[in-house]
Backbone as CSV, one residue per row, in Angstrom:
resi,resn,N_x,N_y,N_z,CA_x,CA_y,CA_z,C_x,C_y,C_z
1,MET,16.024,-34.153,13.486,15.620,-33.064,14.351,16.293,-31.772,13.879
2,ASP,15.509,-30.705,13.842,16.027,-29.413,13.412,16.871,-28.780,14.508
3,PRO,17.929,-28.079,14.116,18.719,-27.358,15.127,17.912,-26.191,15.684
4,PRO,18.300,-25.663,16.850,17.567,-24.528,17.425,17.717,-23.271,16.567
5,SER,16.711,-22.417,16.638,16.740,-21.144,15.906,17.145,-20.021,16.837
6,TYR,18.015,-19.150,16.367,18.489,-17.999,17.120,18.034,-16.732,16.403
7,LEU,17.446,-15.823,17.163,16.943,-14.566,16.606,18.022,-13.492,16.616
8,LEU,18.194,-12.823,15.483,19.066,-11.653,15.394,18.157,-10.431,15.461
9,ASP,18.242,-9.700,16.558,17.394,-8.534,16.781,17.886,-7.346,15.954
10,ARG,16.996,-6.351,15.779,17.337,-5.157,14.990,18.623,-4.490,15.496
11,SER,18.795,-4.369,16.801,19.993,-3.704,17.334,21.262,-4.453,16.927
12,PHE,21.185,-5.767,16.859,22.325,-6.574,16.430,22.573,-6.394,14.933
13,LEU,21.507,-6.432,14.132,21.636,-6.264,12.683,22.241,-4.910,12.334
14,VAL,21.773,-3.861,13.005,22.281,-2.509,12.756,23.758,-2.416,13.143
15,ALA,24.095,-2.962,14.306,25.494,-2.915,14.756,26.409,-3.658,13.790
16,LEU,25.946,-4.754,13.259,26.759,-5.532,12.325,26.936,-4.807,10.989
17,ALA,25.889,-4.192,10.497,25.937,-3.542,9.184,26.613,-2.174,9.197
18,ASP,26.623,-1.494,10.335,27.147,-0.132,10.433,28.517,-0.149,11.103
19,VAL,29.574,0.076,10.326,30.931,0.035,10.873,31.181,1.121,11.906
20,ASP,30.355,2.159,11.933,30.513,3.232,12.907,29.728,2.993,14.199
21,ASP,28.955,1.925,14.239,28.187,1.608,15.443,29.149,1.197,16.562
22,PRO,28.930,1.665,17.795,29.839,1.320,18.897,29.897,-0.188,19.199
23,ASN,28.913,-0.942,18.782,28.902,-2.393,19.023,29.309,-3.207,17.798
24,HIS,29.818,-2.532,16.764,30.116,-3.214,15.499,31.098,-4.371,15.669
25,ASN,32.216,-4.134,16.317,33.234,-5.193,16.434,32.709,-6.385,17.219
26,GLU,31.977,-6.122,18.279,31.384,-7.195,19.075,30.372,-7.980,18.232
27,ALA,29.564,-7.273,17.477,28.576,-7.925,16.608,29.272,-8.771,15.546
28,LYS,30.337,-8.247,14.976,31.071,-8.956,13.931,31.641,-10.272,14.460
29,GLU,32.233,-10.241,15.645,32.793,-11.461,16.239,31.696,-12.469,16.568
30,SER,30.598,-11.995,17.114,29.481,-12.893,17.432,28.894,-13.499,16.163
31,TYR,28.758,-12.685,15.117,28.175,-13.172,13.868,29.072,-14.223,13.226
32,ARG,30.373,-14.031,13.289,31.295,-15.048,12.755,31.063,-16.386,13.449
33,SER,30.930,-16.343,14.754,30.692,-17.556,15.523,29.332,-18.173,15.171
34,LEU,28.316,-17.329,15.036,26.988,-17.821,14.673,26.985,-18.443,13.275
35,ILE,27.689,-17.833,12.341,27.776,-18.385,10.987,28.499,-19.732,11.015
36,ASP,29.552,-19.844,11.810,30.235,-21.138,11.958,29.264,-22.201,12.470
37,ASP,28.458,-21.838,13.467,27.460,-22.770,14.004,26.401,-23.099,12.957
38,PHE,26.000,-22.109,12.171,25.021,-22.317,11.107,25.567,-23.287,10.058
39,VAL,26.790,-23.069,9.616,27.404,-23.929,8.601,27.540,-25.367,9.123
40,ALA,27.849,-25.502,10.407,27.972,-26.828,11.021,26.605,-27.415,11.390
41,GLN,25.537,-26.718,11.041,24.152,-27.131,11.282,23.825,-27.292,12.770
42,ARG,24.455,-26.428,13.592,24.165,-26.422,15.033,23.082,-25.412,15.379
43,CYS,22.725,-24.526,14.423,21.656,-23.558,14.663,21.127,-23.035,13.339
44,LEU,19.946,-22.446,13.406,19.369,-21.694,12.297,19.320,-20.237,12.736
45,LEU,19.515,-19.327,11.813,19.498,-17.899,12.116,18.238,-17.283,11.528
46,VAL,17.520,-16.526,12.358,16.287,-15.882,11.912,16.278,-14.432,12.370
47,ALA,15.507,-13.621,11.659,15.302,-12.223,12.038,13.951,-11.791,11.487
48,ARG,13.373,-10.792,12.125,12.122,-10.241,11.615,12.370,-9.671,10.226
49,ALA,11.456,-9.954,9.300,11.600,-9.478,7.924,11.677,-7.955,7.864
50,ASP,10.867,-7.274,8.697,10.891,-5.809,8.684,12.198,-5.264,9.253
51,HIS,12.806,-5.978,10.179,14.102,-5.555,10.704,15.196,-5.751,9.654
52,LEU,15.157,-6.869,8.950,16.138,-7.091,7.877,15.995,-6.043,6.781
53,ALA,14.771,-5.680,6.451,14.529,-4.687,5.394,15.041,-3.304,5.777
54,SER,15.178,-3.049,7.072,15.620,-1.726,7.522,17.143,-1.579,7.524
55,VAL,17.854,-2.647,7.204,19.322,-2.626,7.199,19.802,-2.599,5.754
56,ASP,20.855,-1.813,5.511,21.314,-1.568,4.143,22.073,-2.707,3.463
57,SER,22.533,-3.699,4.206,23.411,-4.723,3.630,22.743,-6.092,3.562
58,PRO,21.779,-6.281,2.649,21.061,-7.560,2.619,21.960,-8.765,2.332
59,GLN,23.025,-8.583,1.539,23.915,-9.696,1.223,24.639,-10.218,2.466
60,LEU,24.809,-9.366,3.449,25.458,-9.754,4.704,24.620,-10.777,5.462
61,PHE,23.321,-10.763,5.217,22.398,-11.609,5.976,21.765,-12.700,5.109
62,ALA,22.495,-13.186,4.120,21.961,-14.213,3.218,21.605,-15.503,3.957
63,ALA,22.286,-15.810,5.037,22.034,-17.048,5.787,20.869,-16.927,6.758
64,VAL,20.309,-15.738,6.871,19.275,-15.475,7.875,17.882,-15.625,7.258
65,ASP,17.067,-16.486,7.867,15.684,-16.659,7.422,14.823,-15.521,7.954
66,LYS,13.842,-15.125,7.166,12.953,-14.021,7.546,11.734,-14.540,8.297
67,LEU,11.410,-13.874,9.394,10.161,-14.119,10.109,9.220,-12.973,9.773
68,HIS,8.132,-13.273,9.122,7.170,-12.246,8.737,6.166,-12.040,9.864
69,VAL,5.926,-10.790,10.185,4.976,-10.443,11.239,3.575,-10.503,10.645
70,ALA,2.765,-11.415,11.162,1.389,-11.574,10.695,0.446,-10.805,11.608
71,GLY,-0.791,-10.670,11.170,-1.793,-9.978,11.968,-1.972,-10.593,13.346
72,GLN,-1.905,-11.922,13.420,-2.053,-12.586,14.716,-0.932,-12.209,15.677
73,HIS,0.279,-12.014,15.157,1.406,-11.602,15.995,1.201,-10.174,16.499
74,ARG,0.790,-9.318,15.586,0.553,-7.907,15.940,-0.579,-7.800,16.970
75,HIS,-1.639,-8.579,16.776,-2.774,-8.551,17.704,-2.337,-9.023,19.100
76,ALA,-1.582,-10.117,19.164,-1.094,-10.626,20.451,-0.177,-9.604,21.118
77,ALA,0.646,-8.921,20.330,1.549,-7.908,20.875,0.773,-6.706,21.414
78,GLU,-0.272,-6.304,20.701,-1.099,-5.184,21.178,-1.763,-5.532,22.509
79,LYS,-2.248,-6.753,22.630,-2.840,-7.199,23.895,-1.794,-7.174,25.012
80,MET,-0.563,-7.588,24.691,0.515,-7.593,25.667,0.831,-6.172,26.145
81,VAL,0.885,-5.233,25.219,1.185,-3.840,25.556,0.106,-3.271,26.476
82,HIS,-1.153,-3.527,26.152,-2.266,-2.992,26.954,-2.351,-3.639,28.335
83,ALA,-1.966,-4.908,28.431,-2.061,-5.625,29.703,-0.831,-5.417,30.590
84,SER,0.229,-4.849,30.030,1.487,-4.724,30.755,1.485,-3.556,31.733
85,ASP,2.094,-3.781,32.895,2.254,-2.722,33.893,3.489,-1.864,33.621
86,ILE,4.337,-2.338,32.705,5.569,-1.603,32.405,5.426,-0.892,31.067
87,ASP,6.333,0.011,30.803,6.341,0.744,29.542,6.910,-0.179,28.461
88,LEU,6.044,-0.710,27.635,6.418,-1.674,26.611,5.943,-1.159,25.260
89,ASP,6.890,-0.981,24.318,6.470,-0.495,23.010,6.065,-1.665,22.116
90,LEU,5.286,-1.375,21.098,4.723,-2.401,20.226,5.801,-3.196,19.499
91,ASP,6.869,-2.537,19.051,7.929,-3.229,18.321,8.566,-4.315,19.186
92,LEU,8.897,-3.984,20.429,9.484,-4.981,21.327,8.469,-6.085,21.623
93,ALA,7.215,-5.709,21.824,6.178,-6.701,22.118,6.026,-7.692,20.961
94,ILE,6.087,-7.208,19.729,6.000,-8.109,18.566,7.163,-9.082,18.580
95,THR,8.348,-8.595,18.854,9.521,-9.468,18.915,9.354,-10.513,20.013
96,LEU,8.848,-10.115,21.172,8.627,-11.063,22.270,7.598,-12.124,21.881
97,VAL,6.555,-11.726,21.171,5.552,-12.685,20.698,6.191,-13.693,19.742
98,LEU,7.016,-13.209,18.814,7.682,-14.112,17.864,8.624,-15.075,18.575
99,ILE,9.336,-14.586,19.580,10.238,-15.441,20.348,9.453,-16.588,20.974
100,ARG,8.318,-16.252,21.539,7.491,-17.282,22.191,6.838,-18.223,21.176
101,ARG,6.241,-17.660,20.138,5.506,-18.488,19.161,6.420,-19.447,18.398
102,TYR,7.630,-18.966,18.061,8.555,-19.798,17.295,9.544,-20.556,18.179
103,LYS,9.370,-20.418,19.496,10.234,-21.115,20.465,11.720,-20.876,20.163
104,LEU,12.039,-19.597,19.983,13.421,-19.219,19.679,14.256,-19.354,20.940
105,ARG,15.371,-20.021,20.845,16.161,-20.371,22.016,17.044,-19.234,22.528
106,LYS,17.619,-18.495,21.589,18.560,-17.433,21.960,18.322,-16.205,21.102
107,VAL,18.748,-15.057,21.633,18.596,-13.794,20.919,19.941,-13.065,20.919
108,ALA,20.353,-12.611,19.738,21.527,-11.754,19.612,21.004,-10.323,19.572
109,SER,21.345,-9.545,20.593,20.807,-8.192,20.690,21.708,-7.326,21.552
110,PHE,21.675,-6.026,21.266,22.327,-5.047,22.123,21.284,-4.200,22.845
111,ASP,20.030,-4.579,22.723,18.916,-3.886,23.362,18.828,-4.350,24.812
112,LYS,19.103,-3.463,25.730,19.144,-3.789,27.161,17.786,-4.213,27.715
113,ARG,16.708,-3.886,27.008,15.377,-4.228,27.504,15.140,-5.737,27.558
114,PHE,15.871,-6.518,26.765,15.698,-7.965,26.793,16.150,-8.580,28.114
115,ALA,17.011,-7.885,28.833,17.513,-8.412,30.107,16.394,-8.604,31.124
116,GLY,15.299,-7.895,30.986,14.187,-8.002,31.920,13.255,-9.169,31.641
117,TYR,13.572,-9.990,30.646,12.703,-11.103,30.266,13.465,-12.421,30.367
118,ASP,12.738,-13.507,30.431,13.339,-14.836,30.527,13.775,-15.282,29.128
119,ILE,14.830,-14.629,28.653,15.357,-14.874,27.310,16.861,-15.072,27.441
120,THR,17.381,-16.068,26.750,18.822,-16.286,26.750,19.443,-15.412,25.670
121,LEU,20.274,-14.479,26.100,20.965,-13.609,25.150,22.275,-14.259,24.734
122,ILE,22.615,-14.111,23.477,23.880,-14.637,22.975,24.987,-13.733,23.482
123,GLU,25.889,-14.322,24.213,26.989,-13.566,24.812,28.002,-13.184,23.740
124,PRO,28.643,-12.031,23.918,29.675,-11.629,22.956,30.826,-12.628,22.951
125,VAL,31.382,-12.826,21.785,32.521,-13.719,21.627,33.776,-12.912,21.873
126,THR,34.645,-13.414,22.704,35.921,-12.740,22.915,37.001,-13.541,22.223
127,SER,37.728,-12.891,21.351,38.795,-13.563,20.612,40.019,-13.692,21.495
128,PRO,40.575,-14.886,21.570,41.799,-15.023,22.348,42.943,-14.284,21.660
129,VAL,43.764,-13.635,22.422,44.907,-12.906,21.881,46.114,-13.828,21.898
130,GLU,46.702,-14.030,20.742,47.914,-14.839,20.649,49.061,-14.084,21.307
131,HIS,50.011,-14.810,21.819,51.154,-14.179,22.481,51.923,-13.262,21.546
132,SER,51.928,-13.581,20.256,52.676,-12.759,19.312,51.882,-11.554,18.823
133,GLU,50.586,-11.500,19.141,49.754,-10.390,18.699,49.736,-9.288,19.744
134,SER,49.699,-8.059,19.272,49.511,-6.960,20.203,48.025,-6.768,20.422
135,VAL,47.636,-6.199,21.543,46.235,-6.004,21.868,45.610,-4.949,20.956
136,GLU,46.377,-4.057,20.392,45.847,-2.993,19.545,45.297,-3.507,18.230
137,ASN,45.683,-4.702,17.765,45.234,-5.209,16.458,43.792,-5.485,16.442
């Protein structure tokens, strides 16, 4: 049986690759944990191919499989946008379609819009502070 697949959203990829991003440290800690799970074969890591292409550090994401957006995904997302009563942009709709079609279990994201959907977000990892360590480190 294959392990579950976890989606790394564009906001997570950008935060991880950009050291100046306000969510960089949180993304880095979460990614370390996700990579540990990947190496132990407890999960697979996936991201939209177009989102990966928009980030400058491809070597950072060598363990991440690409999900290519096909015409059928785009068409389903367009239908979702037109049928929705809320303000939903096409990019988010495509991601939601991929989550559903590929039965992705969890999403790593800093995009607050995911909170409005029945999606399990990967919680930030908090590193325990050793008694000998100062909090500033």
